[in-house]
N, C-alpha and C positions, 0 to 999 in steps of 0.2 A: 312840158313836164313829164310826159309819158316816156320820153327817151332817157330820163334820169331815174326811172323806177328801179333800176338795178341797184342804186344806192340803198334803197329801202331793203331790198333782198340781202345785200351785204351786211347791213346793220343788224337785221333780224337774225341772220345766220350767225354773226359774231355773238349776239346775245344768247342764242340757243346753244352754241358751242360752249360758251362760258358756263351756262347752266348744266350742260351735259358733263363737263369736266368736274364740276362741283359735286354732282350726284354720283359720278363714277367712283369717287374715292370710297364712300361707304359701301357701294355695291361691289366693288372689286375685292373687298375684304370678305364678302360672303359667297361670291360666285367666281369661279376661275375665269381668267381672261380668255381662255379658249372658248368657253361657253358664251361669254360676252361677244367675242368676235363673230361666232357663228350666228348668234341672234341678230347682231348688227348687220351682218352681210345678208342674211335671209330677209330681214325686214326691209333693207334697202332695195333688194331685188324686187320684192313683192310690191312695195309702194311705187317704185319707178316703172315697173311693168304695167301696173294698173293705170298709172297716170298717162303713160305713153299709149296705152290701148285706148283710153278715153279721148286723148287729144289727137290721135292719129299718128303719133310719133313712132309706132311700131313699124310702120312702113320703112323707116330709116334702117332697119336691120338688114335689108337687102343690100345696102351699100357695103356691108362687111365682106361680101364676096369679091370685092376689088382688092387686089393684093396690097397696094400701098396704104390704103385706108385701114385694112385689117391689121397690118403691121403696126401702124401708129396706135390704133385702138388697143391692141393687146399689149403693147409696150406700156401704154397708160394704165391699163388694168393691172399689169404686173407691178408697176411702181406704186399704184394706189394700194394694192393688197399688201405689199411688203411694208410700205409706210405705215399703214394702219396696224399691221401685226407688230412692228417694232414699237409703235406708239403705245399700244396696250401693254406690251411686255415692260417697256420702260416706265410707264405710269404705275404698273403694279409694283415695281421695285421702289419707285419714289414714294408710293403710298405706305409701303412697309417701313420706310425710315422717316416718315413724316414730312416729306418734301414735295407732296403732290402739287401744291400751289406753285412752287418754284419750277417744277417740271412743266406745268402748263404755261408758265410765263416764257420759259426757254422755247417751247414749241411754237409760241406765238411769233417768233421771229421769221416764220416762213415767208411773209411778204417780201422780206429782203431778198431771199433766194428767188422768189417768183419774179421780181423786178429785174434782177441780174440775168437770170436764165432766159426770160422772155426777150430781153434785149439781145442776148447772144444768139439764141436759136431761132427766134421768130422775127427779129428785127423790129420789135415793138418799142419804139422810143418816143411815143406821142405823149410825153409828160414833161413837165418843167423841172429840170434838174435842180433849180434853186429851191424847190420844195421837196423833191424826192430825196436828195442827199441828206439834208438836215433831218428829214423824217426817218430815214434809215438809221441815222446816227442816234436819234432819240430812242428808237426801238432797241438798238444794241446797248446803249448806255443804260437804259432802264432795266434791261435784263441783267446786265452786269451788276448794277446796284442791288437788285433783288437777290442775286446769287451771293453777294458778299455781305448783304445786310443781315443775314440770318446768323452769321458767325458768332 
């Protein structure tokens, strides 16, 4: 069962993200998204730095001196920063017109992109397509239904 503990992490993460999106709506009416982004980024850095210091993961920073690793890492960081920046800006716009719930639902289709891109770029195809394809379909259809259901 220890090898399956990642499922618990995924479920708790999804629950906390859902809570975070719910709380973000009223908060973003009071505080600019720039301040929210800075607070998020700073707290993420502090928490991760303290965790990695405690667990010995700080030693992994030395690997960043290797060119290919550094390129991949900083590409990831750039994509992560841009994605979070666009997410908060888009969420702010959606909150202003009362569609923050729909915005969050649309953002939740990211697993579809993760599955497709990990298959293309990482060759990760260790899943049963008879489950994945219908699952992707349900995600997309559910999002479309939410989008048109508000009309």
